[in-house]
N, C-alpha and C positions, 0 to 999 in steps of 0.2 A: 365808592365800596356801597353798599348797602348798610342800613344804621348805622352810620359810625366806626364800620367793623377795624378790630389794628390791622395793622398790615406789618407784615415782614421783609425787605430785602432780598432778592433771592442773585439778582445778578445786575448788568449794568438798565434795563431794563421790564427787568421780570418780579413781580412783586406778590407775595403769597398771601391774604387773608389768613387771618389768626383767628375772627370768631365772626360770628352774624353767620348769613344765607349761605355764604359761600368761604367759608373755616374750609382750609388746604387747598382751596382752589388759585391758580397762575391766573396772574392777572399781564398784562403787557402796559407800559405805560409807557408812551414817549418817544417809544422807537417807528411809530408809521401813526401821524398828526388823523390822517381819514378814520383810521381804527378807531382812534381815541375819541374823534366826534363822534361815528358810528355806534360805539360799544355802548355800556363796554362789555367785551367779552372773554370771556373765562374759562380755564382748561386744567384736566387733570388728570393721570396716570390710575386706573380703574388695578385692583391688585392683583387682574389677569393679563397685565402689561399696556391694554389695550388705551390710548389717549380717547377723554371723553372733552368734548368743546358744548360748550353753555351759556344763553343769557337770557334774561326774562324780557318778553317784548313791552315796550313803551311804545306811547303813541309819537313819539317820532321815527318810529319803526315804519307805519304803515302808512297805506297807501288814502286817495278821498275815498274809498270803498269802506273802509274802516278794518279790511285786513293786510299783513304783512308787506311793505313794497319787496318786490323783486329785486331790485339792488340793493337790498338789505341783507337779503336771504344770497344774492353774490357774494357780497362783502364776506358775509360770515362763513361760505364756500371757499373764500378764496384765505380768510385766517385758519379754519382746519387747514387747508393743505399746510401750511410749515407746520402745525402743530403736528400733524399723522407725518411729514416728512422729517422733524426733527434730528432724531438719530440720523437720515442719510445724509445728511444738511451739514452736521458736523459742525466745522470752523469757516463755513464759505458763508458768505454775502449770497445773496440768489433773487431770484424776482421771476414772477408768474409768463411762462412763455403763450401757453394754453389754459383755458378753464369753461369746459361746457357742463353745462346744465340743463335738467328736465324737470319741470315744475309739477308736483303733482299732487300740493296740498298749501294749504295756508296756517295761520297763525293771529291770533287776537292779540290787544295787550291784556299783559298778564300772563302770557301763556309761557309755559318754560321751554326753550327750543334748544333742540342739541346735536351735534355732531358728531359720528366715529366716519371710518376708516382704516385702507391700508395704504401700504405703499406696493405697487403691483412689482416695479424695475427700481433701484436705485445702479447706475449707471455713472460713470466718472465727471459727466458737465449734467446729466438729465435728471431727475425723477419725475418717474408715473406716479399719479395715485390715484384712486379714488375714492369714495364715501356717500353718506348719504346724510343728509340733514331732516328733523323728525321733530312733529308737537309733542315732548313729553307729555305737556296736561292734557293731552286726547289719547292718550294710551300706547302715546310710542308711531300714532300715527305720519308716515311719511310727507315729507314736502318739496325736496325736494333730492333726488342723483344726482351725480358730479363727478367728471372726473377733470384732471386737469396733472402740469407738466410744469415741473419746475426746473429752470435754467440755473444753474451753481455760475456765478463769476466768481471773482477777486477773492481771494482769503483774508476773512474779516481783521481788519487793524488792531 
């Protein structure tokens, strides 16, 4: 968390930042070691009901050319799938079945990267999502459009 922000536990892996730059944003901790390593990634629900995911680009997110690594952008898109589809997944464990993305821009160290999207269709066993990742520090310049499918697996224990 930024600047030693206090945290409030929300669920088994959900923490809400109480102060600092990310006050009111939720962070998933300990549920996905790879995301813990790549993040921190945050999300919140706006007043209009749209969920927004965000993070600030760090040196570890860059490629050799000094631009955000495509693998980082794809990892953030995968994170976004699950935030966007949260209601459709209810109490089911789930996995990414497909993830497609078109890279159209980038970010640099210090830029704020954001993601929004929508559930296109939620069926009994599959959820179809599309979204957009933007560089909020560059006036919302698009970085990647993406689509994906989440496969619902077993009910959560």
